[in-house]
C-alpha positions as CSV (number, residue, x, y, z in Angstrom):
1,M,-1.5,147.3,18.1
2,V,-2.4,145.0,15.5
3,K,-4.2,142.1,16.0
4,N,-1.6,139.3,16.9
5,E,-4.5,137.1,14.6
6,A,-3.8,139.7,11.6
7,V,-0.1,139.4,12.0
8,E,-0.2,135.7,12.2
9,A,-2.3,135.0,9.1
10,V,0.0,137.6,6.7
11,S,3.1,135.9,8.7
12,N,2.1,132.1,7.8
13,A,1.0,133.0,4.4
14,I,4.0,134.6,3.6
15,R,6.4,131.2,5.3
16,R,4.3,128.7,2.8
17,S,5.1,131.0,-0.6
18,R,8.9,131.4,1.0
19,A,8.4,127.3,1.8
20,G,7.1,126.5,-2.2
21,L,4.4,125.2,-0.3
22,S,1.9,127.5,-2.5
23,D,1.3,128.2,-6.6
24,P,3.5,130.2,-7.4
25,N,1.5,131.6,-10.0
26,R,-0.5,133.2,-7.5
27,P,-0.9,136.3,-5.1
28,I,0.6,135.1,-1.7
29,G,-2.4,136.1,0.5
30,S,-5.3,138.0,0.1
31,F,-6.4,139.9,3.5
32,L,-9.0,141.3,4.7
33,F,-8.9,143.5,7.8
34,L,-11.9,145.5,9.8
35,G,-11.8,147.6,12.9
36,P,-12.2,150.8,14.1
37,T,-9.2,153.8,13.2
38,G,-6.1,153.5,15.0
39,V,-5.6,149.4,15.3
40,G,-2.9,149.3,12.9
41,K,-4.9,148.1,9.7
42,T,-2.1,150.6,7.3
43,E,0.3,150.2,9.7
44,L,0.6,146.3,9.4
45,C,-0.1,147.2,5.2
46,K,2.8,148.9,5.5
47,A,4.8,146.8,7.1
48,L,3.8,144.0,4.6
49,A,4.9,146.7,1.7
50,N,8.3,147.2,3.1
51,F,9.4,143.4,4.0
52,M,8.1,142.1,0.3
53,F,9.0,144.8,-1.9
54,D,11.7,147.0,0.4
55,S,9.8,150.5,-0.3
56,D,6.3,152.7,0.8
57,D,5.7,153.0,-3.1
58,A,4.3,149.4,-3.1
59,M,1.7,150.2,-1.0
60,V,-1.2,151.2,-3.5
61,R,-3.7,153.4,-0.6
62,I,-8.0,154.0,-1.4
63,D,-9.9,156.2,0.7
64,M,-12.7,153.6,0.5
65,S,-15.0,156.6,2.1
66,E,-15.1,158.3,-1.5
67,F,-17.5,154.7,-2.2
68,M,-19.7,154.6,0.4
69,E,-23.1,155.5,-2.2
70,K,-24.2,152.1,-4.4
71,H,-23.1,153.7,-7.8
72,S,-20.1,154.6,-7.3
73,V,-18.7,150.6,-6.9
74,S,-18.3,151.6,-10.7
75,R,-15.1,154.6,-10.4
76,L,-13.6,151.3,-7.8
77,V,-13.9,148.4,-10.3
78,G,-14.6,150.4,-13.7
79,A,-17.8,150.8,-15.4
80,P,-19.2,147.8,-17.0
81,P,-19.2,146.7,-20.8
82,G,-21.4,148.9,-23.1
83,Y,-21.5,151.7,-20.5
84,V,-19.4,155.1,-20.7
85,G,-15.9,154.9,-19.4
86,Y,-15.3,150.8,-19.6
87,E,-11.7,151.2,-21.4
88,E,-10.8,153.2,-18.4
89,G,-10.6,150.4,-15.4
90,G,-11.4,151.5,-12.1
91,Y,-9.1,153.3,-9.4
92,L,-8.7,149.4,-7.9
93,T,-8.3,147.7,-11.0
94,E,-6.0,150.0,-12.6
95,A,-4.2,150.5,-9.4
96,V,-3.4,146.1,-9.7
97,R,-3.0,146.8,-13.3
98,R,-0.6,149.3,-13.0
99,R,1.1,147.9,-10.0
100,P,0.5,144.0,-9.9
101,Y,3.3,143.5,-7.1
102,S,1.8,145.4,-4.3
103,V,-0.1,145.8,-1.4
104,N,-3.7,147.5,-1.7
105,P,-5.2,148.6,1.8
106,A,-8.3,150.6,1.0
107,G,-9.3,152.3,4.3
């Protein structure tokens, strides 16, 4: 079951955006949902993707268990300038570049 606070925060951000009370050049929101398995974090993101974009495809899911080591952060956000692979970008940065209007849960 998704916590009411999370649903309320997302709902308020969408309402502000639809009412014209937020900057149209910025994302509607940036949320960090934390909690144990099975509490509804991914389901909330799926519902948000469906509501905002009418599609499950608007949700880009990244399995964060692949990025537990310090050095693996470059695979997520890309290598720094001057390093091998700099031009390629990371999983997250490339996902956002390809689909800037999407829901990007990391779980």
